[in-house]
C-alpha positions as CSV (number, residue, x, y, z in Angstrom):
1,M,0.0,0.0,0.0
2,T,1.3,3.4,-1.0
3,V,1.3,6.0,1.9
4,I,0.7,9.5,0.7
5,L,2.2,12.1,3.0
6,P,0.5,15.4,3.3
7,K,2.0,18.7,2.1
8,N,2.3,21.1,4.9
9,M,2.9,24.9,5.3
10,S,4.0,26.1,8.7
11,V,4.1,29.7,10.0
12,F,6.4,30.6,12.8
13,F,6.3,33.7,15.0
14,V,6.8,35.1,18.5
15,R,3.4,35.8,20.1
16,D,2.6,39.2,21.5
17,L,0.8,38.4,24.8
18,G,0.1,42.1,25.6
19,T,-2.0,44.8,24.0
20,A,-1.3,47.3,21.3
21,S,-0.4,50.0,23.9
22,N,1.4,47.6,26.2
23,P,3.1,44.8,24.1
24,S,4.7,41.8,25.8
25,A,6.7,39.2,23.9
26,D,6.3,35.5,24.6
27,T,9.2,33.4,25.7
28,K,8.8,30.9,22.9
29,I,8.1,30.5,19.2
30,T,4.7,29.2,18.0
31,Q,4.3,27.0,14.9
32,L,1.0,26.9,13.1
33,T,0.6,24.3,10.4
34,Y,-1.8,23.6,7.6
35,S,-1.9,20.2,5.9
36,R,-3.5,18.6,2.9
37,L,-3.2,15.4,0.9
38,D,-4.3,16.6,-2.5
39,Q,-3.1,19.1,-5.0
40,L,-6.5,20.6,-5.8
41,D,-7.4,24.3,-5.9
42,F,-8.4,25.9,-2.6
43,I,-9.0,29.2,-0.8
44,S,-6.7,29.5,2.2
45,T,-8.2,30.7,5.4
46,N,-7.1,30.8,9.0
47,T,-9.3,27.9,10.0
48,R,-7.1,25.5,8.1
49,F,-4.1,26.1,10.5
50,R,-3.6,24.4,13.8
51,C,-1.0,24.9,16.6
52,Q,1.6,22.2,16.1
53,S,4.5,23.1,18.4
54,T,6.2,25.7,20.5
55,I,10.0,26.2,20.7
56,N,11.6,27.7,23.8
57,F,14.3,30.4,23.3
58,P,17.9,29.6,24.2
59,A,17.7,29.6,28.0
60,T,21.2,30.9,28.7
61,L,21.5,33.6,26.1
62,G,17.9,34.7,25.3
63,M,16.6,35.8,21.9
64,D,17.2,39.2,20.4
65,L,13.6,40.3,19.5
66,S,14.9,43.3,17.5
67,V,15.7,41.0,14.5
68,P,13.5,38.5,12.7
69,L,13.4,34.7,12.9
70,C,14.7,32.6,10.0
71,F,13.4,29.2,9.1
72,V,14.4,26.9,6.2
73,N,13.6,23.5,4.9
74,R,17.0,21.8,4.3
75,F,15.4,19.6,1.6
76,G,14.0,22.6,-0.4
77,A,10.4,23.7,-0.9
78,N,7.9,21.0,0.0
79,G,10.7,18.5,0.6
80,S,11.2,16.0,3.4
81,P,10.5,17.3,7.0
82,G,13.9,18.7,7.9
83,L,13.4,22.2,9.4
84,D,16.1,24.5,10.7
85,L,15.6,27.7,12.8
86,F,18.1,30.5,13.2
87,V,17.8,33.3,15.8
88,R,20.2,36.0,17.0
89,T,20.8,35.9,20.8
90,V,21.0,38.8,23.2
91,S,24.5,38.1,24.2
92,G,27.2,36.0,22.5
93,G,29.7,36.3,25.3
94,L,33.2,37.9,25.0
95,G,31.5,41.3,25.0
96,L,29.8,40.6,21.7
97,A,26.4,42.0,20.8
98,G,25.1,38.5,20.1
99,T,25.6,35.4,18.0
100,I,23.4,33.1,15.9
101,A,21.7,30.1,17.7
102,W,20.6,27.2,15.6
103,I,18.0,24.4,16.3
104,S,16.7,21.6,14.1
105,S,13.8,19.3,13.7
106,N,13.8,16.1,11.6
107,D,10.1,15.6,11.7
108,G,8.6,18.9,10.5
109,G,8.5,20.5,14.0
110,N,6.9,17.6,15.9
111,T,10.1,17.4,18.0
112,W,13.1,19.8,18.2
113,G,16.7,19.1,19.1
114,N,19.1,21.3,21.2
115,W,20.3,24.8,20.5
116,T,23.7,25.1,18.9
117,P,25.5,28.5,19.0
118,L,27.4,29.5,15.9
119,P,30.7,31.4,16.2
120,G,29.9,35.1,17.0
121,L,33.2,36.4,15.7
122,L,33.4,36.8,11.9
123,P,36.6,36.4,9.7
124,S,37.7,40.0,9.9
125,P,39.5,41.0,13.1
126,G,37.1,42.3,15.8
127,V,34.0,42.0,13.6
128,F,30.9,40.4,15.1
129,I,27.4,39.6,13.9
130,A,25.2,42.7,13.7
131,S,22.0,41.4,12.0
132,G,19.6,38.5,12.1
133,A,20.4,35.5,9.9
134,S,19.1,34.7,6.4
135,A,19.4,31.1,5.3
136,S,18.2,28.9,2.4
137,A,18.8,25.4,1.0
138,H,20.9,25.5,-2.1
139,N,20.8,21.7,-2.6
140,E,19.4,18.9,-0.5
141,R,20.8,19.2,3.1
142,R,23.1,22.0,2.1
143,I,22.3,25.4,3.8
144,I,23.8,28.8,3.0
145,I,23.5,31.3,5.9
146,V,24.2,35.0,5.5
147,V,24.7,37.7,8.1
148,R,25.7,41.4,8.2
149,G,28.8,42.1,10.3
150,S,29.5,45.1,12.5
151,D,31.7,46.5,9.7
152,N,28.7,46.7,7.4
153,Q,29.9,43.8,5.2
154,L,28.1,40.5,4.5
155,Y,29.5,37.2,5.5
156,R,28.4,33.7,4.7
157,G,28.7,30.2,6.1
158,T,27.6,26.7,5.1
159,I,25.9,23.8,6.9
160,T,26.4,20.4,5.3
161,P,26.4,16.7,6.3
162,N,29.6,15.3,7.8
163,S,31.0,11.8,7.3
164,S,28.4,10.5,9.8
165,N,25.6,12.2,7.8
166,Q,25.0,14.7,10.6
167,L,24.5,18.4,9.7
168,V,27.4,20.6,10.9
169,F,28.3,24.3,10.6
170,N,31.5,24.6,8.5
171,G,32.5,28.1,9.8
172,W,32.3,31.6,8.3
173,V,33.9,31.8,4.8
174,S,37.0,34.0,4.9
175,N,38.0,33.6,1.2
176,E,36.2,36.1,-1.0
177,P,33.6,37.4,1.5
178,L,30.3,38.7,0.2
179,G,31.2,42.3,1.2
180,S,28.8,45.1,0.3
181,P,27.7,46.9,-2.8
182,P,30.3,49.5,-3.9
183,G,29.8,52.8,-2.1
184,Q,26.7,51.7,-0.3
185,T,25.6,51.2,3.3
186,I,23.6,48.1,4.0
187,V,20.4,48.5,6.1
188,G,18.8,45.7,8.1
189,E,18.9,42.0,7.3
190,P,20.1,40.4,4.0
191,A,18.0,37.9,2.1
192,V,19.3,34.8,0.4
193,I,17.6,32.6,-2.2
194,G,19.0,29.1,-2.8
195,F,18.3,27.1,-5.9
196,G,18.1,23.3,-6.3
197,T,21.7,23.2,-7.3
198,N,24.6,24.9,-5.6
199,S,23.7,28.4,-6.7
200,Y,22.2,31.2,-4.6
201,R,21.4,34.9,-4.7
202,V,21.9,37.4,-2.0
203,Y,19.8,40.6,-1.7
204,V,20.3,43.7,0.5
205,R,18.6,47.1,0.9
206,T,20.9,50.0,1.1
207,A,20.7,53.4,2.9
208,S,19.8,55.0,-0.5
209,N,16.7,52.7,-0.6
210,Q,18.0,50.6,-3.5
211,V,18.0,46.8,-3.8
212,W,21.3,45.1,-4.7
213,E,22.0,41.5,-5.7
214,R,25.0,39.3,-5.6
215,V,25.0,35.8,-7.2
216,F,27.1,32.7,-6.4
217,N,27.5,30.8,-9.6
218,E,27.9,27.1,-9.2
219,F,29.5,26.6,-12.6
220,S,32.3,29.0,-12.0
221,N,32.3,28.3,-8.3
222,S,32.6,32.0,-7.6
223,L,30.8,35.1,-6.6
224,L,29.7,37.5,-9.4
225,A,29.9,41.3,-8.9
226,W,27.2,43.2,-7.0
227,T,24.4,44.3,-9.3
228,L,21.9,47.1,-8.7
229,R,18.4,45.8,-9.4
230,G,17.2,48.5,-11.8
231,G,13.8,49.2,-13.1
232,Q,10.5,49.0,-11.3
233,E,11.8,46.8,-8.5
234,Q,14.1,49.6,-7.3
235,I,11.6,51.0,-4.8
236,V,11.7,52.7,-1.5
237,S,11.3,50.1,1.3
238,N,10.6,50.3,5.0
239,A,12.1,47.0,5.7
240,S,14.6,44.4,4.5
241,P,13.8,42.4,1.3
242,E,12.5,38.8,1.6
243,G,13.3,36.3,-1.1
244,V,11.7,32.9,-2.0
245,D,12.8,30.5,-4.7
246,R,10.5,28.9,-7.2
247,W,11.0,25.1,-7.3
248,V,9.3,23.7,-10.3
249,G,8.8,19.9,-9.9
250,T,7.5,17.5,-12.6
251,P,6.9,19.5,-15.9
252,L,3.7,19.6,-17.7
253,N,5.4,21.2,-20.7
254,Q,8.7,22.8,-21.5
255,S,7.7,26.2,-20.1
256,F,7.0,24.6,-16.7
257,L,10.7,23.7,-16.4
258,Q,11.5,27.4,-15.9
259,I,13.1,28.2,-12.6
260,G,12.5,31.6,-11.3
261,F,12.3,33.5,-8.0
262,N,10.4,36.2,-6.2
263,V,11.5,39.1,-4.0
264,F,9.1,40.8,-1.5
265,Y,9.4,44.4,-0.3
266,R,7.4,46.5,2.1
267,T,6.9,50.0,0.6
268,T,6.7,53.4,2.3
269,Q,2.9,53.1,1.9
270,N,3.2,50.0,4.2
271,A,2.0,47.8,1.3
272,M,3.7,44.6,0.1
273,R,5.1,44.4,-3.3
274,C,6.2,41.1,-5.0
275,T,8.6,41.2,-7.9
276,S,8.8,38.0,-10.0
277,Y,11.8,37.1,-12.2
278,P,12.7,34.3,-14.5
279,D,16.1,32.7,-14.0
280,S,17.5,35.0,-16.6
281,G,17.0,37.9,-14.2
282,S,14.7,40.3,-16.0
283,I,11.4,41.2,-14.5
284,I,8.3,39.2,-15.3
285,T,5.9,41.3,-13.2
286,N,5.4,43.5,-10.2
287,T,2.3,42.7,-8.0
288,D,1.1,44.9,-5.2
289,F,-0.6,43.4,-2.2
290,A,-2.8,45.6,0.1
291,G,-1.3,47.8,2.8
292,G,-1.6,48.2,6.5
293,L,1.5,46.2,7.3
294,T,4.0,46.7,10.2
295,S,6.5,43.9,9.3
296,P,8.3,42.5,6.4
297,S,7.0,39.4,4.7
298,G,7.5,35.7,5.7
299,S,6.9,33.8,2.5
300,A,6.8,30.3,1.1
301,Y,5.8,28.3,-2.0
302,F,3.2,25.6,-1.3
303,A,3.2,22.4,-3.4
304,G,5.0,21.7,-6.7
305,R,1.9,22.3,-8.7
306,I,-1.8,22.8,-8.0
307,Q,-4.6,21.8,-10.3
308,G,-7.3,24.5,-10.6
309,G,-9.5,22.4,-12.9
310,T,-9.7,19.6,-15.3
311,G,-8.9,21.6,-18.5
312,P,-5.6,22.2,-20.3
313,A,-2.2,22.7,-18.8
314,D,-2.7,26.4,-18.1
315,T,-5.1,25.5,-15.3
316,F,-2.1,24.3,-13.3
317,Y,-0.2,26.8,-11.1
318,R,2.0,27.1,-8.0
319,E,0.9,28.9,-4.8
320,L,2.9,31.7,-3.3
321,H,2.0,32.5,0.3
322,T,3.0,35.5,2.4
323,F,2.4,36.2,6.1
324,V,2.8,39.6,7.9
325,R,2.0,41.5,11.1
326,G,-0.9,43.9,10.5
327,N,-1.2,47.4,12.0
328,D,-3.6,45.9,14.6
329,G,-0.8,43.5,15.7
330,L,-2.5,40.4,14.3
331,L,-1.1,37.7,12.1
332,Y,-2.3,38.0,8.5
333,G,-1.9,35.7,5.5
334,R,-2.5,36.0,1.7
335,Y,-1.8,33.8,-1.3
336,G,-1.3,34.3,-5.0
337,K,-1.2,31.9,-8.0
338,I,2.0,31.6,-10.1
339,Q,0.8,30.7,-13.6
340,L,2.9,28.7,-16.1
341,N,4.0,31.9,-17.8
342,G,5.3,33.3,-14.5
343,T,2.6,35.9,-13.9
344,L,1.2,36.3,-10.4
345,S,-2.5,36.8,-9.6
346,I,-3.9,37.4,-6.2
347,P,-7.5,36.1,-6.1
348,D,-8.5,36.9,-2.5
349,G,-7.7,39.4,0.2
350,W,-5.8,39.1,3.5
351,Y,-7.2,36.7,6.1
352,S,-6.4,37.2,9.7
353,F,-5.7,35.0,12.7
354,P,-7.8,36.7,15.4
355,N,-6.3,34.5,18.2
356,Y,-2.7,35.4,17.4
357,R,-1.1,38.7,18.0
358,V,2.5,38.6,16.7
359,W,5.8,40.3,17.7
360,G,7.7,41.4,14.6
361,K,8.1,39.4,11.4
362,P,6.6,35.9,11.0
363,D,8.4,33.4,8.8
364,A,7.0,30.5,6.8
365,V,8.2,27.2,5.3
366,T,6.7,24.2,3.4
367,W,7.5,20.5,4.0
368,E,6.1,17.0,3.5
369,G,5.3,14.7,6.3
370,Q,2.8,13.9,9.1
371,P,2.2,16.7,11.6
372,F,0.6,16.3,15.0
373,T,-0.7,18.8,17.5
374,L,1.5,19.6,20.5
375,C,0.0,22.8,21.7
């Protein structure tokens, strides 16, 4: 008998236990999960999510609530249930402002391991971590993690399996650091998008409210030069960019083989903008979500392909979900449909989670497996 595992989408956030005038952060991270067995069209609502787990902060160091959480599925979008969480701690010891703490789950969040602190000192002398982490899978069980240093340069590290097939942190890369865009000052957290090979793209917002990109090319095994993302996507942002890769899955036709990616920005009007690109790098489309936001986006692709009907191949699409904190402090979600030609449509409005006030930016991840309720 064939066992069909459900596709799941989990949203992670710190709960705000207080009120709008008197906020109070929780001492743990909450995981809400939605599951389904089929690939049929659906309208997402808050009633589809249930509380799956809670994760306590590092007891000895505490979590730095001024920077966002970072979650990644080490097997890629909708892959096996290997989830990894990265947070910045309040104190890293040795007089440092903080370090990155890492915790893993091998069963989609049903159980979690122990916290592991990553080295707080970066390769340059006297430089420490000054941002939250951004991480992404750039092959199965290979994670790239990017941070901003106190010298306003970006640094990267890798997490890969060792000879015993256990994930280990390989240290911060000293040879050819990511650096920063020429003549620019980086603001906030970086974003990294890993592809299903060994390539990845890094994004930053600068003090001049521009978005810059740097690509690691797997074929040349090297970093390409920093590039200013020109055109419509060069917009003023109130927060760091958020990137999400587009993993394609089994093709329906040749166009479905296209691998692309999306970058989210929160604009000065506190609306969310999603810019879609094909792998070649030029813009497919810009799509604006409604406003009233107070956080960046936590975003994820859900399922390799969804069938919206029984007609021709153009009834198939992929879902792009985003989650934010609204100006009333509640968690909100919204989804769009990525068509075969790469265009993004947004069929419905934001839906809220009235029982969940959130602190800062939520994050989201997709995975395959069997969830169960812990909280």
